MINU-610941 format. One record per residue (C-alpha): x, y, z. Coordinates in pm, whole numbers. Example, Ala and Ser with C-alpha at 12.3 -4.5 7.8 and 13.67 -1.06 7.14 Angstrom:
SITE       xx       yy       zz
SITE     1230     -450      780
SITE     1367     -106      714
//
This chain:
SITE       xx       yy       zz
SITE     1177    14671    -2557
SITE      868    14516    -2392
SITE     1104    14278    -2212
SITE     1302    14561    -2050
SITE      998    14735    -1943
SITE      864    14433    -1762
SITE     1208    14367    -1600
SITE     1230    14726    -1494
SITE      886    14702    -1336
SITE      954    14379    -1162
SITE     1298    14520    -1058
SITE     1131    14822     -923
SITE      876    14613     -730
SITE     1154    14396     -597
SITE     1336    14706     -480
SITE     1027    14848     -322
SITE      976    14518     -135
SITE     1332    14513       -3
SITE     1294    14881      122
SITE      963    14786      302
SITE     1144    14485      452
SITE     1441    14719      561
SITE     1199    14969      709
SITE     1011    14703      890
SITE     1336    14554     1036
SITE     1522    14870     1113
SITE     1247    15086     1267
SITE     1222    14876     1594
SITE     1607    14850     1609
SITE     1645    15243     1562
SITE     1374    15307     1814
SITE     1556    15096     2059
SITE     1895    15256     1987
SITE     1729    15608     2023
SITE     1581    15520     2356
SITE     1910    15382     2481
SITE     2113    15674     2344
SITE     1900    15920     2550
SITE     1956    15722     2870
SITE     2336    15702     2799
SITE     2329    16086     2714
SITE     2183    16157     3045
SITE     2416    15924     3228
SITE     2760    15983     3033
SITE     2734    16341     2929
SITE     2709    16672     3093
SITE     2336    16699     3174
SITE     2190    17014     3261
SITE     1885    17103     3032
SITE     1840    16782     2865
SITE     1849    16963     2534
SITE     2087    16733     2373
SITE     1910    16418     2502
SITE     1578    16547     2351
SITE     1757    16629     2014
SITE     1853    16253     1952
SITE     1668    16120     1649
SITE     1697    15866     1368
SITE     1658    15907      996
SITE     1730    15739      668
SITE     2070    15823      536
SITE     2062    16093      282
SITE     2371    15927       97
SITE     2247    15561      105
SITE     1880    15503      108
SITE     1907    15161      264
SITE     2077    15287      578
SITE     1965    15477      890
SITE     2160    15704     1099
SITE     2140    15793     1471
SITE     2179    16170     1499
SITE     2174    16462     1746
SITE     2043    16803     1633
SITE     2146    16990     1949
SITE     2449    17167     1762
SITE     2692    17026     2026
SITE     2628    16648     2045
SITE     2921    16555     1838
SITE     3147    16743     2054
SITE     3010    16538     2355
SITE     3049    16206     2157
SITE     3399    16253     2035
SITE     3553    16540     2252
SITE     3741    16835     2165
SITE     4084    16985     2271
SITE     3958    17080     2612
SITE     3682    16829     2660
SITE     3725    16448     2679
SITE     3464    16270     2473
SITE     3191    16070     2645
SITE     3036    15855     2375
SITE     2683    15778     2399
SITE     2560    15732     2035
SITE     2819    15473     1931
SITE     2775    15265     2249
SITE     2402    15282     2205
SITE     2410    15130     1861
SITE     2671    14866     1975
SITE     2465    14758     2274
SITE     2141    14751     2082
SITE     2301    14540     1810
SITE     2412    14298     2071
SITE     2064    14276     2215
SITE     1895    14232     1902
SITE     2141    13967     1790
SITE     2093    13775     2124
SITE     1728    13790     2064
SITE     1760    13649     1717
SITE     1978    13362     1838
SITE     1711    13270     2105
SITE     1476    13250     1819
SITE     1708    13006     1636
SITE     1846    13246     1358
//
């Protein structure tokens, strides 16, 4: 039993280390994606009050702890993103993630990774 406890502790420590590493790597990415999504929301969606733009946030996924989600809490941001029967979608969250990914990949390539 002692071996299992040691393994469990080291496994737990490893998982905590991986989680910290994920946080350190993902937070700058998500901050950049959030800023880009706010710009895209202003440019590509119906911009009146700025409420949807101000409601853009990121958080750790509730279902998968290793993942992050870029979300809007305005209540109508998804309708702007994907559209409705009467409104053509004007994506701003998905393009922000895509463009930020390309930017970060380009930065890693320039560093030799």
